[in-house]
N, C-alpha and C positions, 0 to 999 in steps of 0.2 A: 544421433546414432540410429541406424535403420532398425525398424521393428521386425521381429521374427514373424513369419506367417503361421497361421493356425495349422496344426496337424490334422489333416482330413481324416486319418484313421482314428485318432483319438476322439475327435468330435463325432465320428460315425458310431464308435462304441458308446459314447455318452447318449446319443440319440436312441440307440437300441435299448439301453437301460431305462430311459424314460418311457419308451413305448411298452416294454415288457417288464415293468417294475416289479410285478408280483414274482415272476420267475427269477428275477435278479435278487430279490429279497430272500427267496428260498435257497438260491444257490449260495449266497454269502453266509446265511445262517447255518445251513446244513453242512457247509464245508468245515465248520467248527467241530462237527461230530466225526469227521473223517478219521482223525488220528485216535481220538478217545474212544470211539465206539466201533466203527466199521473195521478198521485195521486191527484193533485190539481183540475183538470178539468174533468177527466174521472173516477175518483175513485168510485163515487157513481154508475155510469152507469155500471162499470165492477164489482161491488160488492166488491170493495177493501176497500171502506170506507162507513161507515153508520153514519147517523145523529143521535145524542143524543139530549137531551133536551137543553143543553147549549153549546155543542161543537160537533165536529165530531171525530170519532175514527176509527182506522183501524179494519177491520174484520180479521178473521183467515187467509183467503186467502190473504188478503193484507199483513199481517205480514209474512206469508210464502214466498210470492213473493219478498218482500223487503229484507228479510234475504238472500234468495238464490241469488238474483242479486248482493247484496253487497259482499257476500262471493265469488262469481265467479269473480267479478272485482278485489277484493283484492287479491285472489289467482293468478289471471292473472298477476297483477303488481309485486307481490312478487316473483313469479317463474321466471319472466323476469329478475328482479334484481339479483336473485340468480344465474341464468345461466350466466349472464354477468360477475359477480364476479368470478365464477368458471372458466370461459374461460380465464380471465386475470391472475388469480392466481390459477391454478389447484393444487390439493392437494399435488402433489409431489414437487412443487416448491413454496409453499406459505410461508409467514412469513420468519423466519430465514432460512428455506430450500432454499428459493429463493436467499438470499445473499450467502449461501454456494455454490449453483450451479454456480452463477456468479463468485464467487471467484475461484472455481475449474476450470472454463473455462479460466479465465485470467491466472491462474497458468499454465495450459496446454500450452497455447500459449507462455508464457515466458519460460517455460521449454524447449520447442522445439527450440526456438531461442538460449537459453543458450547452449544446446547440440551441436548445429551447430557451435557456436563460439568456444567451447572447442575443437571440432574436427578440426577446422581450426588451432587453436594454436598448437595442437598436430602434425598436418601435417607440419606446418612450423618449429617448434622447434625440434621435435623428429624424425619424419620420413624424414624431409628435402625434401618433395615432392612438396611443394608449396612456393610461395613468399608471404609475408604479404600483405593483401589487403589495399587499400586506405580507411581510415575512415573519413567520411565527417561530422560526428556528433561531439559533444563537450562533451566527457565523464566527464571531471572535473566539468563542469557546471551541468551536470545531477546528479552527485554524491552529489554535494552541495544541489541541489534541493530535492534529496531523503532524505538527512539529515534534511532539513527544514520540509518536510512532516512528517517524523517520530516525530519531535518535536511537530507538531500540533496534531498528534494522541495521543502522551503522555500527552499533556495538557488536552485533553478530558478524558483520562483514569485516570489521577491523581486528577482531579477536584472533590471536595466534598463540603458539606455544610459549613465546618469549615475552609477550606484552599483555598485561591485564587491563581491560578497559571497564570503567564504571560510568554510570549515567552522567556524573559531573565532569567527565573528561572530554565530552563532546557537547557543543552547544549549537543548536539549530535555530535560526531566526528567519522571520519572513517580514519584509517591509513592502508597503504598497503605496501607490499613488493613483488618484483619479484625475487624470490630466485635464478633462473637460470641466472639472469643478475648481481645481486649484493646482498649483505647482508643489504643494506641501506633500511631504512623505510622512507615513505613519507606520507604527509597529503593529503587526497583527499578532505578535507574540510578546512575551515579556522582554522588556528592554534590558540590554546588557552590553557593556563595553562603551564605545563612543556614542555621543549624541549625534543627531542628524546634522546639526550645524558644524560638527567636526568632520563627519563623513562627507558632507557636501560642500564644505568650505573652500575658499580659494586655495589653490595649490600652495603648499608651504615649501620650505627647503630644509634639507638635513644639515648635519654638522659640517658637511663639505660644500654646502651651497647648491646641491643638486635639488631640482624640483621633485616634489613627491606629493602623491594623492593617496586617498584610501583605496583599498581593493574594490570597495563598493562603487566609488566614483569612477575608477578606471574602467570597470566593466560597464557601468551605466553609459559612459560617453563613447565607448567603442562599438564596433560592429559585431563582435563575437557574442555568443549567447552564454558562455561560461568561461571561468578562469580557475585554474587549479595550481596551487603552490604547496608542494610537500614541505617546503621550508619557508616560514615567515621571514626568516633572516634574508633569504634570497629575494623575496618579494620587497622587503624594505630596501635592500641594496639597489633594486631596479626602480625604486621610487613608486612602488605600487602597494605600500602598506604603511599604516600609521599605528604604532604600538599603543596599547592602552594599559590601564593599571592592572588588568587581569593577566597579562602576558607574563610568563615565567622565562627566566634566562639560565643558561648554564654558567659554569664558573668563569668562563671567558666573556660573559656578558652577551652571548648570542641567544637570539630568540629560539625557543624550543618547539613551538607549535606549528600547525599547518592551517591552511585556509582554502576554501573553495566557494565560489559564488556562481549562482545560476540565474539567468535573466529570463523572465517570461512576460507575456502580454495577452490581454483579451482584446480582440479587435474584430471588426466586421466592415466590409466595404471600405477598406483603407482608413477607417476611423478607429483610433486606439482609445478604448474606454478605461482600461486598467493596465497598469504596469506594476511589476513586482520583482523583487530580488530575494532569493533564498540563499542564505549564507550558512556554511558549515565551518566551524572553527574548533581547534583544540589549542589549549594554552600551555600544557605541561609536557607534551610529547608529540612527535609527528604522527601522521596517520599510519605510516609504516616505516620500518627501518630497513626493509628489503629493497635495495635499489632496483633489482630485477623485477619486482612486483609492482612498481609504481604505475606503469602504463595499464596493467590489468586492473589495479585498484581504481584508477581514474575512470576507466571504462565502466566498471561495475557500479560505481557510485552514481554516474550519470545515467546509464542505460538500464540498470537493474533496480535502482532505488528511487532516484529522483523522478525518472520518467513515469514510474508507476503511480507516484503520488501527485504529479503535476496536474492531472485532470481533476483530482479532488480539490487541490488548491484553487484551481480556476473556478470550480463550482462554488466554493464557499466565498471567494472574493466577489463573484457575480451576485450572490445573495446579499453580501454585505453592501455592495454598491446599490442594489435595488432597495434595501432597507433604508439607506441614507437618502436616496431619492424620494422615497415615500415620506420620510420624516420631514424633508424640505417641503414637499407638496402639502403635507398636513399643516405645517407652520404657516405657509402662505394662505391657506384657507382660513386658519384661525385669525390671522391678521385682517383679512378681508371682512370676516364676520364682526370683528371688534369695531372696525370702521363703520359698519352699517348700523350699529346700535345707536339709538337716540336716547341720551341720558337726560331725564327730566326730574324736577323736584317732586317729591311725593305730595299728594293732595293733603291739605290741612283741613281739620274740622273748623267750621266757622266759630268765631269767638262768641261765647254765650251772651256776653253783655251787649255786644253789637247787635245780635239777633233780637234781643228783647227791646232795644231802643227802636228798631225798625218796626216791630209789631205795635208799639205805642203810637 
């Protein structure tokens, strides 16, 4: 939405007030005496009021003076309020533009930190120029905190007049892999639902003999970076979802929840150091029952929620990877030190009897 331009006249009035603040102060304060003192007691002498048969009435001069003074005082106060608001929220950063500016600034800071961490990983793993640094933060705790905050944002996004959402209705999980170290996947958040051997196992078949894989594996093996199913039942029918014990069903046995997965990676110079998948799932109800709002919800979840948190996820996964590389480096050094030790028997004191025989 285009921003309105500043009123030059109002800003000019505000500048006059700042420059002649004493005169403005006296004008505003003395105007309070206009009705109570000047008109009441000096009105007739100044020809501002004239006496009629039953009452007094203002003359033309009195009306003009009153209107001018009231207008000047009102303009003074309004221009001051206007200038104050424009100084706090100038046009280029007002309203949503302010939020976008703040978001952009935070993203720039996070992007700079992320690039530094990726360069450090690249120097350690690929270039072999540096040793892993000591990480004093707690990346697993931070990743769980990020997942919790994503949940809170989603509760606000999904809330509507018809459906009430609580924290337990939506579950956000983050799984990661360090492909240069192993092919194993790990949970960065609390484990819930299927195990990795079930998520990544060989494709199974449904009751009709159709091949099926988990949504996790379907996204992992494909070329897309996200997948969104408003209906788990539809995902299951297409062979892209494996139900677990937490899933709830309606009276007809149909799955009630929704699922969305987002794929990310940390890489540099065509080398992938970290892979991860963020999953959002509901078990008792779909993300929305408004068919017309599905596309809008899909867009907002990806571009307004996940995209803002992805850089923070990348940062914490980089820190987690560096901490594990450091632990591995320290373990190697400890092993080398142990190999270098020469373990010898402690010296014994000479036997007293033997010593005495020698002296004889």
